[in-house]
Structure formats: C-alpha cells, structure tokens
C-alpha positions in Angstrom: 0.9 -103.4 -34.8 3.2 -104.1 -37.8 2.8 -107.1 -40.1 6.0 -108.5 -38.6 4.9 -108.2 -35.0 1.7 -110.0 -35.9 3.7 -112.9 -37.4 6.5 -113.2 -34.8 6.0 -117.0 -34.7 6.0 -117.3 -38.5 9.2 -115.6 -39.7 10.1 -117.7 -42.7 10.6 -117.1 -46.4 6.8 -117.7 -46.9 6.1 -114.6 -44.7 7.7 -112.4 -47.4 4.9 -113.3 -49.8 3.3 -110.0 -50.9 -0.1 -111.6 -51.0 0.1 -112.3 -47.2 0.9 -108.6 -46.5 -2.0 -107.5 -48.8 -4.4 -109.9 -47.0 -3.2 -108.6 -43.6 -3.8 -105.0 -44.8 -7.4 -105.8 -45.9 -8.2 -107.4 -42.5 -6.8 -104.3 -40.7 -8.9 -101.9 -42.9 -12.2 -103.7 -42.2 -14.8 -104.0 -44.9 -13.8 -102.5 -48.3 -16.3 -100.4 -50.2 -18.1 -102.2 -53.0 -17.5 -101.4 -56.6 -20.9 -99.7 -56.8 -20.0 -97.2 -54.0 -18.7 -93.9 -55.1 -15.0 -93.4 -54.5 -14.7 -90.2 -52.5 -11.7 -88.0 -52.4 -12.2 -85.8 -49.3 -9.0 -83.8 -49.7 -5.8 -84.0 -51.6 -3.5 -84.0 -48.6 -3.5 -85.4 -45.1 -1.0 -84.2 -42.5 0.7 -87.0 -40.8 3.0 -87.6 -37.8 6.1 -89.6 -38.8 6.9 -92.8 -37.0 10.1 -93.5 -38.9 13.3 -91.4 -38.9 13.8 -90.3 -42.6 16.9 -88.3 -42.1 19.1 -91.0 -43.6 16.8 -91.7 -46.6 17.7 -90.4 -50.0 14.2 -91.2 -51.4 11.9 -88.2 -51.3 8.5 -90.0 -51.5 7.3 -93.4 -50.3 4.3 -95.4 -51.4 2.1 -96.2 -48.4 -1.1 -98.1 -47.7 -3.7 -96.9 -45.2 -5.0 -99.1 -42.3 -8.0 -97.3 -40.9 -8.8 -97.6 -37.2 -11.5 -96.0 -35.1 -9.7 -92.6 -34.7 -6.6 -92.8 -36.8 -5.0 -94.0 -40.0 -1.7 -96.0 -39.8 0.3 -95.6 -43.0 2.3 -98.7 -43.9 4.9 -99.3 -46.5 4.3 -102.3 -48.8 6.6 -104.5 -46.6 4.2 -104.0 -43.6 6.2 -101.4 -41.6 4.3 -98.4 -40.2 5.9 -95.1 -41.4 3.3 -92.5 -40.3 0.0 -91.9 -38.5 -2.7 -89.4 -39.0 -6.2 -88.5 -37.8 -9.1 -89.8 -39.9 -10.5 -86.8 -41.8 -14.1 -86.1 -40.9 -15.3 -86.7 -44.4 -13.1 -89.8 -45.0 -15.1 -92.6 -46.6 -12.2 -94.7 -47.5 -10.1 -95.0 -50.6 -10.0 -98.1 -52.7 -6.4 -99.2 -52.1 -6.3 -101.2 -55.3 -7.1 -98.2 -57.5 -5.3 -95.4 -55.6 -1.6 -94.7 -55.0 -0.9 -93.1 -51.7 2.4 -91.3 -51.4 4.1 -90.1 -48.2 6.4 -87.1 -48.4 8.3 -87.1 -45.2 9.9 -83.7 -45.9 6.5 -82.0 -45.4 4.8 -84.7 -43.4 2.0 -85.2 -45.9 0.3 -88.1 -47.6 -1.1 -87.3 -51.0 -2.8 -89.6 -53.5 -3.6 -90.1 -57.2 -5.5 -92.7 -59.2 -3.4 -95.8 -59.9 -2.5 -95.9 -63.6 
C-alpha cells in the first residue's frame, strides 16, 4: 500500500509534509533497531523486481527507503510511491534508514547502499 492510498481521505497540502511520509515509513517498518545494536550490512546488493516502468526516466539511480514486511521488502521513493520489491535476505537485520542511503538502479534491477554522509 502506498502512502497516498493510505491517505485517500486526506489529500491536502498538509499531506505533502515530508515528516508525515517519514512517520508512515517508520510505522511500516516496525520497531527500529536501537543505537546500541550493531548495524549489519548483510550484502552490498539486493536484486529487486521493478514495480514502476522506468523506460521514460532519464535518471539512472533513485533514492529509495525500505519497508520491511514478513517476507518481502517494498522499496519506496521519498514521496511514498513503491518503485520495487524484493525478498528479505536471510541475514537481513535491518538497516538504519536515517544513517544509510539506499539506491535503486533500475537498469540492473538492484538496490545498493552506502553510509549517509
């Protein structure tokens, strides 16, 4: 479910507030790891299935945010639209969204990440 589908009755200028999208993402992810938990990088790349058609896009990489479910990860753009989906890697322990940049490369159907600078 996209951010906009969840807010179908609240489409106003206030719905564009980035803080609301961020809060919605945190609720979708469940409990975040605490600062004392080790940040684990299980692998550098995650293969994804694209939900969006990127054939008309000129941009080669897109920043995405993970929303982790029981058996998959939905990858959303910062505006709340799902762009891709992937399985949850076996050794996935969760990344700290506020300290990691996740990037979708639709040309190779991969999500990669790097520490937020």
